[in-house]
C-alpha positions as CSV (number, residue, x, y, z in Angstrom):
1,M,-47.2,-56.7,40.8
2,N,-45.0,-54.3,38.9
3,R,-45.6,-50.8,38.1
4,T,-47.2,-51.4,34.7
5,E,-49.6,-54.0,36.0
6,F,-50.5,-51.5,38.8
7,V,-51.2,-48.7,36.3
8,I,-53.3,-51.0,34.1
9,A,-55.3,-52.3,37.2
10,I,-56.0,-48.6,38.3
11,A,-57.0,-47.7,34.8
12,V,-59.5,-50.6,34.6
13,I,-60.9,-49.8,38.0
14,L,-61.4,-46.1,37.0
15,F,-62.9,-47.1,33.7
16,I,-65.4,-49.4,35.5
17,A,-66.2,-46.6,37.9
18,F,-66.7,-44.2,35.0
19,V,-69.0,-46.7,33.2
20,L,-71.0,-47.4,36.4
21,G,-71.5,-43.6,37.0
22,W,-72.5,-43.0,33.4
23,F,-75.0,-45.9,33.6
24,A,-76.4,-44.6,36.9
25,S,-76.8,-41.1,35.4
26,W,-78.5,-42.6,32.3
27,L,-81.0,-44.4,34.5
28,V,-81.8,-41.3,36.6
29,H,-82.4,-39.3,33.4
30,R,-84.4,-42.1,31.8
31,F,-86.7,-42.4,34.8
32,S,-87.0,-38.7,35.6
33,R,-87.5,-37.5,32.0
34,V,-90.5,-35.3,31.5
35,T,-92.8,-36.4,28.6
36,V,-94.7,-34.2,26.2
37,S,-98.0,-35.4,27.8
38,D,-96.8,-34.4,31.3
39,V,-95.9,-31.0,30.0
40,A,-99.3,-30.6,28.4
41,E,-101.0,-31.7,31.5
42,L,-99.0,-29.3,33.6
43,E,-99.9,-26.5,31.1
44,E,-103.6,-27.5,31.4
45,M,-103.5,-27.4,35.1
46,A,-101.7,-24.0,35.1
47,K,-104.4,-22.6,32.8
48,A,-107.2,-24.0,35.0
49,L,-105.5,-22.5,38.1
50,H,-105.2,-19.2,36.3
51,D,-108.9,-19.2,35.3
52,A,-109.9,-20.1,38.8
53,E,-107.8,-17.2,40.2
54,E,-109.5,-14.8,37.8
55,Q,-113.0,-16.1,38.7
56,R,-112.1,-15.6,42.4
57,D,-110.9,-12.1,41.8
58,E,-114.0,-11.3,39.9
59,A,-116.2,-12.7,42.7
60,I,-114.3,-10.7,45.3
61,T,-114.7,-7.5,43.2
62,Y,-118.4,-8.3,42.7
63,L,-118.9,-9.0,46.4
64,R,-117.2,-5.7,47.4
65,F,-119.3,-3.8,44.9
66,R,-122.5,-5.5,46.2
67,E,-121.5,-4.8,49.8
68,Q,-121.0,-1.1,49.0
69,E,-124.3,-0.9,47.2
70,L,-126.2,-2.6,50.0
71,T,-124.4,-0.4,52.6
72,T,-125.6,2.6,50.7
73,K,-129.1,1.3,50.4
74,L,-129.1,0.5,54.1
75,S,-128.0,4.1,55.0
76,A,-130.6,5.6,52.8
77,T,-133.3,3.3,54.4
78,E,-132.2,4.2,57.9
79,A,-132.3,7.9,56.9
80,D,-135.9,7.4,55.6
81,R,-136.8,5.5,58.7
82,S,-135.5,8.3,60.9
83,A,-137.4,10.8,58.9
84,A,-140.6,8.8,59.1
85,M,-140.1,8.4,62.8
86,E,-139.6,12.1,63.3
87,G,-142.7,12.8,61.2
88,L,-144.7,10.2,63.2
89,R,-143.5,11.9,66.5
90,E,-144.6,15.3,65.2
91,A,-148.0,13.9,64.1
92,R,-148.5,12.2,67.5
93,Q,-147.6,15.5,69.2
94,E,-150.0,17.5,67.0
95,A,-152.7,15.0,67.6
96,S,-152.2,15.2,71.3
97,E,-152.3,19.0,71.2
98,L,-155.6,18.8,69.2
99,R,-157.2,16.4,71.6
100,R,-156.3,18.7,74.5
101,Y,-157.7,21.7,72.7
102,I,-160.9,19.7,71.8
103,E,-161.2,18.6,75.4
104,S,-160.7,22.2,76.6
105,L,-163.5,23.3,74.3
106,N,-165.8,20.6,75.5
107,A,-165.2,21.2,79.1
């Protein structure tokens, strides 16, 4: 094999390698291509996710507000209960004193 035949053989081998590489690249791009419907579906999913996150944030905000409101009501109710218990204690003490006074008058 002389020099010219060798150069031609190498050129043919390199050309075949180039064609095979180009064909493989074309196949990869052909099968991994994103279609318009895929993009639309992804956009729909992204919008649904965004809406779900907004609803979650609104629910968390509402729950925090409601918890604060209920905590305030509970504190007020506990204060009312304490005041009522104190009033009841005083009324019992006064009733006890009146009983003793009445018993001392009767005796």
